[in-house]
C-alpha positions in Angstrom: 0.7 -1.3 0.1 1.6 1.5 -2.1 -1.0 2.3 -4.3 0.2 3.4 -7.8 -2.9 4.8 -9.5 -6.8 5.5 -8.7 -10.4 5.4 -10.9 -13.6 5.4 -9.9 -17.0 7.1 -11.8 -20.6 7.6 -10.4 -19.5 8.6 -7.2 -21.3 11.4 -5.6 -21.2 13.9 -8.3 -18.3 12.7 -10.4 -21.3 11.2 -12.9 -20.3 8.8 -15.1 -17.2 9.5 -16.3 -13.7 7.9 -15.2 -11.1 9.7 -12.9 -7.9 9.2 -12.6 -5.8 9.3 -10.2 -1.9 8.4 -10.8 0.7 8.3 -7.5 4.2 8.1 -8.2 6.0 5.3 -7.6 9.3 6.1 -6.4 7.3 9.1 -4.1 7.1 7.9 -0.6 4.9 10.8 0.3 2.0 10.4 2.4 -1.1 11.2 1.2 -3.7 13.7 3.0 -7.4 13.3 2.1 -9.4 16.5 3.7 -12.4 17.7 3.2 -15.4 18.5 5.2 -18.0 16.8 6.6 -20.3 14.6 4.2 -17.9 15.5 1.3 -16.9 12.7 0.1 -13.7 11.3 1.7 -15.4 7.5 3.6 -16.4 4.8 1.5 -20.1 3.5 2.5 -20.9 0.6 3.2 -22.3 -0.5 -0.6 -18.9 0.6 -2.7 -17.2 -1.5 -4.8 -13.8 -1.9 -4.6 -11.0 -3.5 -7.5 -7.7 -4.0 -5.7 -4.9 -5.8 -8.6 -2.4 -6.9 -6.5 0.1 -9.1 -9.0 2.0 -10.1 -5.7 0.8 -14.2 -4.6 2.3 -13.5 -1.3 1.2 -10.0 -0.6 -2.4 -10.8 -2.2 -3.2 -13.8 0.6 -1.3 -11.8 3.4 -4.5 -8.7 2.2 -7.2 -11.3 1.5 -6.4 -12.6 5.3 -6.0 -9.3 6.7 -9.5 -8.3 5.0 -11.1 -11.4 6.5 -10.5 -10.3 10.0 
């Protein structure tokens, strides 16, 4: 799965402003999130994540993976 963009708001100290991260389609670099403990690298159990997968087969495979 390739993440093309990420948007969030009301998360930690970011407030109600939408934050956007866009990733290049044709770039194959590994992305590492680094930070000190408690800085917000992980998601808590009540975090909502919206994923838009347009390929039907990939979507079905992803849903099956999540159910496991």
